[in-house]
N, C-alpha and C positions, 0 to 999 in steps of 0.2 A: 418542214412539219413530218411528223413521224407516221409510221404505219400502224394501222389499227386491226384488230382481228374481231369479226363481228359475227354473232350466232345467229341463224335466221331458223323459227321452228313452224314448220308447215303441219298443218292439220289436214290430211285429206277429206272430203265431203263422204267416203264410203270405204268399205275393209277393201272392195274389189277394183279401187283406185290402183293403176298402173303407175307403181313409184318411181321405177326407173325412167319413165317417158316424163313424168312430173318433175325428176331431178333435173334432167336435160332441159326443161322449158326454163326452170328456175334460173339456173345456171348461166341459160342466155341472157336472162335478164340482169343477172349479178355482171357478167361481162360487158354489156351495154351502160351500167351506171359506173363501174369502176374504170371505163374506158381501156380496158385490157383483159388479156385472158390471164387471169389471177389464181393465186393458189387456192384449192377448195379441200375440203373434207367433208365427207358425208357419213351419217350414222342414221340407221332405222331405229326408233326407240319403241317399243310396246307400249301400247296405252291400256286398251280394253277391248273385249268380245271381237278379236282379230284385227281391230284397227290400230295402225302403227303411224307413228309420227316422222317427218323427215326433218332431220336437223343438219344443216349446212354452215359448214365454217367457211368464213372466207376473208381474204386478207384483201384491205382497200387504203388508200391515200387519206389520210385524217383531215388533210384539207378540202376533201369533198364532202365534207359536214355529216349529218346525219343519213343512217341507211334506212330510215322508216319508209321513204318512198318506195322502195324494193318491197318491204312487207306489205302496202297498200296497193301496189300493181299485183301482187302473187294472190292478194286474196280476191281478186277480180276473175280469176280463172273459174271455170263451170267447176272442175274437180275438185277445189279447194274450198274449206269448211273455214279455216283460220290462218292467219300468218302473222307472226311477230317477229322482232327483235328483239333477243331474250338477254344479249350481252353485247357490250363492245369493250374491247380493251386495247391499249397501246402494246403492241407487238415489241420484243427485245431482240435484240441482234440485227 
Protein backbone atom coordinates (compact mmCIF):
# COMPACT_ATOMS: atom_id res chain seq x y z
CA UNK A 1 0.00 0.00 0.00
CA UNK A 2 0.97 3.59 -0.53
CA UNK A 3 1.42 6.48 1.86
CA UNK A 4 -1.30 9.11 2.08
CA UNK A 5 -1.30 12.74 3.17
CA UNK A 6 -4.38 13.71 5.19
CA UNK A 7 -5.53 17.20 6.16
CA UNK A 8 -7.32 17.80 9.46
CA UNK A 9 -9.07 21.13 10.08
CA UNK A 10 -9.73 21.94 13.73
CA UNK A 11 -11.97 24.85 14.76
CA UNK A 12 -11.41 25.91 18.37
CA UNK A 13 -14.40 26.89 20.51
CA UNK A 14 -12.96 30.32 21.31
CA UNK A 15 -10.42 32.85 19.99
CA UNK A 16 -8.70 32.55 23.40
CA UNK A 17 -7.94 28.84 22.89
CA UNK A 18 -4.19 28.13 23.12
CA UNK A 19 -3.56 26.73 19.62
CA UNK A 20 -0.07 25.48 20.52
CA UNK A 21 -1.42 23.28 23.34
CA UNK A 22 -4.25 22.11 21.11
CA UNK A 23 -1.77 21.28 18.36
CA UNK A 24 0.24 19.08 20.73
CA UNK A 25 -2.90 17.21 21.88
CA UNK A 26 -4.04 16.60 18.32
CA UNK A 27 -0.60 15.43 17.19
CA UNK A 28 -0.54 12.93 20.06
CA UNK A 29 -3.79 11.41 18.75
CA UNK A 30 -2.41 11.33 15.21
CA UNK A 31 0.74 9.51 16.36
CA UNK A 32 -1.39 6.92 18.19
CA UNK A 33 -3.55 6.39 15.10
CA UNK A 34 -0.66 5.96 12.67
CA UNK A 35 1.37 4.01 15.27
CA UNK A 36 4.49 6.10 14.68
CA UNK A 37 5.77 9.65 14.96
CA UNK A 38 4.91 10.72 11.44
CA UNK A 39 5.67 13.83 9.43
CA UNK A 40 3.31 16.73 10.13
CA UNK A 41 2.89 20.29 8.97
CA UNK A 42 0.78 22.87 10.79
CA UNK A 43 -0.83 26.04 9.48
CA UNK A 44 -2.96 28.61 11.28
CA UNK A 45 -5.81 29.93 9.14
CA UNK A 46 -7.61 33.14 10.16
CA UNK A 47 -11.39 32.66 10.08
CA UNK A 48 -13.20 35.70 11.54
CA UNK A 49 -13.38 37.93 14.63
CA UNK A 50 -9.99 36.72 15.90
CA UNK A 51 -10.88 33.03 15.54
CA UNK A 52 -8.21 30.92 13.86
CA UNK A 53 -8.43 27.37 12.54
CA UNK A 54 -5.68 24.83 13.12
CA UNK A 55 -4.83 22.94 9.92
CA UNK A 56 -2.67 19.83 10.39
CA UNK A 57 -1.28 17.83 7.48
CA UNK A 58 0.06 14.37 8.31
CA UNK A 59 1.41 11.31 6.52
CA UNK A 60 -0.14 7.89 7.13
CA UNK A 61 -0.11 4.41 5.64
CA UNK A 62 -3.07 3.91 3.32
CA UNK A 63 -3.80 0.47 4.80
CA UNK A 64 -4.98 2.14 8.04
CA UNK A 65 -8.12 3.18 6.18
CA UNK A 66 -10.03 6.37 6.80
CA UNK A 67 -8.52 8.95 9.17
CA UNK A 68 -12.05 10.06 10.21
CA UNK A 69 -11.70 8.50 13.70
CA UNK A 70 -9.03 11.12 14.47
CA UNK A 71 -11.46 13.95 13.70
CA UNK A 72 -14.16 12.27 15.81
CA UNK A 73 -11.81 12.03 18.80
CA UNK A 74 -10.58 15.62 18.39
CA UNK A 75 -14.20 16.88 18.36
CA UNK A 76 -14.57 15.49 21.88
CA UNK A 77 -11.96 17.93 23.24
CA UNK A 78 -13.53 20.64 25.38
CA UNK A 79 -11.67 23.43 23.55
CA UNK A 80 -12.77 22.24 20.08
CA UNK A 81 -15.94 23.31 18.29
CA UNK A 82 -15.47 21.06 15.26
CA UNK A 83 -12.90 18.92 13.48
CA UNK A 84 -12.96 17.33 10.06
CA UNK A 85 -10.72 15.58 7.59
CA UNK A 86 -10.83 17.91 4.62
CA UNK A 87 -8.52 16.03 2.23
CA UNK A 88 -6.74 12.71 1.77
CA UNK A 89 -4.30 12.15 -1.12
CA UNK A 90 -1.75 9.58 -2.11
CA UNK A 91 1.77 10.76 -1.45
CA UNK A 92 4.24 10.82 -4.32
CA UNK A 93 7.78 9.63 -3.82
